[in-house]
C-alpha positions as CSV (number, residue, x, y, z in Angstrom):
1,X,-0.1,0.1,0.3
2,X,2.9,2.5,0.8
3,X,4.3,2.2,-2.7
4,X,0.5,3.1,-3.9
5,X,0.1,6.5,-1.4
6,X,4.0,7.7,-2.3
7,X,3.0,7.4,-6.0
8,X,0.0,9.0,-5.8
9,X,0.9,12.5,-3.8
10,X,2.1,14.1,-7.1
11,X,-1.2,14.2,-8.3
12,X,-2.6,15.2,-5.0
13,X,-0.4,18.3,-5.3
14,X,-1.7,19.1,-8.8
15,X,-4.9,18.8,-7.6
16,X,-4.0,21.9,-5.0
17,X,-2.2,23.4,-7.2
18,X,-4.9,24.0,-10.1
19,X,-7.2,24.3,-7.0
20,X,-5.1,27.1,-5.8
21,X,-4.7,28.6,-9.5
22,X,-8.3,28.7,-10.3
23,X,-9.4,30.4,-6.8
24,X,-6.6,33.0,-7.8
25,X,-8.1,33.6,-11.2
26,X,-11.3,33.9,-9.4
27,X,-9.8,36.6,-6.7
28,X,-8.5,38.4,-9.8
29,X,-12.2,38.1,-11.5
30,X,-13.4,39.9,-8.4
31,X,-10.8,42.5,-7.5
32,X,-12.1,46.0,-8.5
33,X,-9.7,48.1,-10.7
34,X,-10.2,52.2,-9.6
35,X,-9.1,52.7,-13.3
36,X,-12.4,50.7,-14.4
37,X,-14.5,53.0,-12.4
38,X,-13.1,55.9,-13.6
39,X,-13.7,54.5,-17.5
40,X,-17.2,54.1,-16.2
41,X,-17.9,57.6,-15.1
42,X,-15.8,58.9,-17.4
43,X,-18.0,57.1,-20.3
44,X,-21.1,58.1,-17.9
45,X,-20.4,61.8,-17.9
46,X,-19.3,61.8,-21.8
47,X,-23.2,59.8,-21.8
48,X,-25.2,62.8,-19.7
49,X,-23.3,66.0,-21.8
50,X,-24.3,64.2,-24.9
51,X,-28.1,63.8,-24.1
52,X,-27.7,67.4,-22.7
53,X,-26.3,68.9,-25.3
54,X,-28.5,67.3,-28.4
55,X,-31.8,68.0,-26.1
56,X,-32.9,65.0,-25.1
57,X,-33.2,65.6,-21.7
58,X,-34.7,68.7,-22.2
59,X,-37.5,67.0,-24.0
60,X,-39.1,64.9,-21.3
61,X,-40.8,65.7,-19.0
62,X,-42.5,64.7,-15.6
63,X,-42.2,61.9,-14.2
64,X,-39.7,60.6,-16.6
65,X,-36.5,62.9,-15.2
66,X,-37.6,61.8,-11.7
67,X,-37.3,57.8,-13.0
68,X,-34.2,58.4,-14.7
69,X,-32.9,59.6,-11.6
70,X,-34.3,56.8,-9.5
71,X,-33.0,54.1,-11.9
72,X,-29.4,55.8,-11.9
73,X,-29.5,55.0,-8.0
74,X,-30.4,52.0,-8.7
75,X,-28.1,51.4,-10.8
76,X,-25.0,52.2,-8.4
77,X,-27.2,50.0,-6.0
78,X,-27.4,47.3,-8.1
79,X,-23.6,47.3,-9.1
80,X,-22.4,47.5,-5.2
81,X,-24.2,44.5,-4.4
82,X,-23.7,42.2,-7.2
83,X,-19.8,43.0,-7.0
84,X,-17.9,42.5,-4.6
85,X,-15.0,44.3,-5.8
86,X,-16.8,47.6,-6.3
87,X,-18.3,47.1,-2.4
88,X,-15.2,46.1,-1.4
89,X,-13.6,49.5,-2.4
90,X,-16.9,51.7,-1.8
91,X,-16.2,50.1,1.7
92,X,-12.5,51.1,1.9
93,X,-12.0,54.3,0.2
94,X,-11.3,56.8,2.5
95,X,-14.5,58.6,4.1
96,X,-12.6,62.0,2.4
97,X,-13.3,61.0,-1.0
98,X,-16.7,60.1,-0.6
99,X,-17.3,63.6,1.7
100,X,-15.5,65.5,-1.2
101,X,-18.2,64.3,-3.8
102,X,-20.8,66.6,-1.8
103,X,-18.6,70.4,-2.9
104,X,-20.0,69.9,-6.2
105,X,-23.1,71.5,-3.9
106,X,-21.5,75.1,-4.3
107,X,-24.0,74.8,-7.6
108,X,-26.3,76.3,-5.0
109,X,-24.7,79.5,-5.8
110,X,-25.6,79.3,-9.4
111,X,-29.3,78.8,-8.1
112,X,-29.5,82.4,-6.1
113,X,-27.7,83.9,-9.5
114,X,-30.6,82.0,-11.8
115,X,-32.7,83.1,-9.6
116,X,-31.8,86.7,-9.4
117,X,-32.0,86.9,-13.1
118,X,-36.1,85.0,-12.9
119,X,-34.2,81.7,-14.1
120,X,-36.0,80.1,-11.4
121,X,-38.4,79.8,-9.4
122,X,-38.1,81.0,-5.8
123,X,-39.7,77.9,-4.4
124,X,-36.8,75.8,-5.5
125,X,-33.6,78.3,-5.8
126,X,-33.7,79.8,-2.9
127,X,-34.5,77.1,-0.3
128,X,-32.4,74.8,-2.3
129,X,-29.7,76.7,-2.9
130,X,-29.0,77.8,0.2
131,X,-29.5,74.2,1.5
132,X,-26.8,73.4,-1.1
133,X,-24.3,75.8,-0.5
134,X,-24.8,74.9,3.5
135,X,-24.0,71.1,2.8
136,X,-21.2,71.9,0.5
137,X,-19.7,74.2,3.1
138,X,-19.9,71.6,6.3
139,X,-18.2,69.2,3.7
140,X,-15.2,71.4,3.2
141,X,-14.8,72.0,7.1
142,X,-14.7,68.1,7.4
143,X,-12.3,68.1,4.9
144,X,-10.1,70.5,6.4
145,X,-10.7,69.9,9.6
146,X,-11.0,65.7,9.7
147,X,-12.9,65.3,12.7
148,X,-13.1,61.7,14.5
149,X,-16.2,61.9,16.2
150,X,-18.4,59.4,14.4
151,X,-22.0,61.6,15.7
152,X,-20.4,64.5,13.4
153,X,-20.3,62.7,10.4
154,X,-24.1,61.0,11.6
155,X,-25.2,64.9,11.6
156,X,-23.5,65.7,8.3
157,X,-24.7,62.8,6.5
158,X,-28.0,62.9,7.7
159,X,-28.7,67.0,7.3
160,X,-26.4,66.1,3.5
161,X,-29.4,63.5,2.5
162,X,-32.2,65.6,3.6
163,X,-31.2,68.1,1.7
164,X,-30.8,66.3,-1.8
165,X,-34.2,64.5,-1.5
166,X,-36.3,67.9,-0.2
167,X,-34.1,69.3,-3.4
168,X,-35.2,66.7,-5.7
169,X,-39.3,66.3,-4.3
170,X,-38.9,70.5,-4.2
171,X,-38.3,70.1,-8.4
172,X,-40.9,67.6,-8.7
173,X,-43.2,69.3,-7.0
174,X,-42.8,72.5,-8.7
175,X,-42.4,70.4,-12.2
176,X,-45.5,68.5,-12.3
177,X,-47.1,71.6,-11.5
178,X,-45.5,74.0,-13.9
179,X,-42.6,72.1,-16.1
180,X,-41.7,75.3,-17.8
181,X,-40.2,77.3,-15.3
182,X,-37.8,74.5,-14.2
183,X,-36.7,74.0,-17.7
184,X,-32.8,74.7,-17.0
185,X,-32.3,71.7,-14.5
186,X,-33.4,69.9,-18.2
187,X,-30.6,72.2,-20.1
188,X,-27.1,72.0,-19.9
189,X,-24.6,72.9,-17.8
190,X,-27.7,71.6,-14.9
191,X,-28.7,68.6,-16.7
192,X,-26.0,67.5,-15.6
193,X,-27.5,67.0,-11.5
194,X,-30.3,64.0,-12.7
195,X,-27.7,62.7,-14.8
196,X,-25.0,62.2,-13.4
197,X,-24.7,64.1,-10.0
198,X,-27.3,63.9,-7.9
199,X,-27.5,59.9,-8.1
200,X,-23.7,59.5,-7.4
201,X,-24.5,62.3,-4.1
202,X,-27.3,60.0,-3.0
203,X,-25.3,57.0,-3.4
204,X,-22.5,58.5,-1.2
205,X,-24.7,59.5,1.2
206,X,-26.0,55.7,1.6
207,X,-22.9,54.5,1.9
208,X,-21.6,56.5,4.2
209,X,-24.7,55.6,6.4
210,X,-23.6,51.9,5.9
211,X,-20.1,53.1,6.9
212,X,-21.2,54.3,9.9
213,X,-23.0,51.7,11.1
214,X,-20.4,48.8,10.7
215,X,-17.7,51.7,12.4
216,X,-15.5,52.2,9.1
217,X,-15.8,55.4,8.6
218,X,-13.7,57.8,10.3
219,X,-10.6,58.4,9.5
220,X,-7.4,58.8,11.9
221,X,-5.3,62.2,12.0
């Protein structure tokens, strides 16, 4: 029996090596490459610019802009759930990167300018504009001060998500009542908000909540 057992060792080792190689290939396939994300974001942004420039976004009427926005958020959530690599990257990327996304909300200054020139209604531009400016300013402060107390991030994230949902809800309500005054939101450059920026902002807030719940969100000084 000993010769048989000894002769079986090379075959067993070979099977182990094959299994290890297959496992390594699976890990490589599941590994997330940030460059892939940059490519996807670039293509997404280019498509949003193209559709906005061609007037496709401006031609749609409620509820389709809202359906599009929610659909894009759903795609991001689906990517998180179905891609282990993307999920691992989202949960490990520095919290400052997620906070920095919200600097785009200084666009609220442009809302106020458009209202001043009577191109956006008060009910959207002023409360939405000031809300976005406040959240963007708080985001800048977090990036500068880098606090480590979880409750600060809980407060910031709650206010930030509440504000963006308020902006979306207000835009939806006013657009259903009369789409004409809200038309600038569907033309470039503001058409990039529902087709690109806002879905990403909402998704990052959801991710921050998840990370806070798991206790993995706070950076070291």
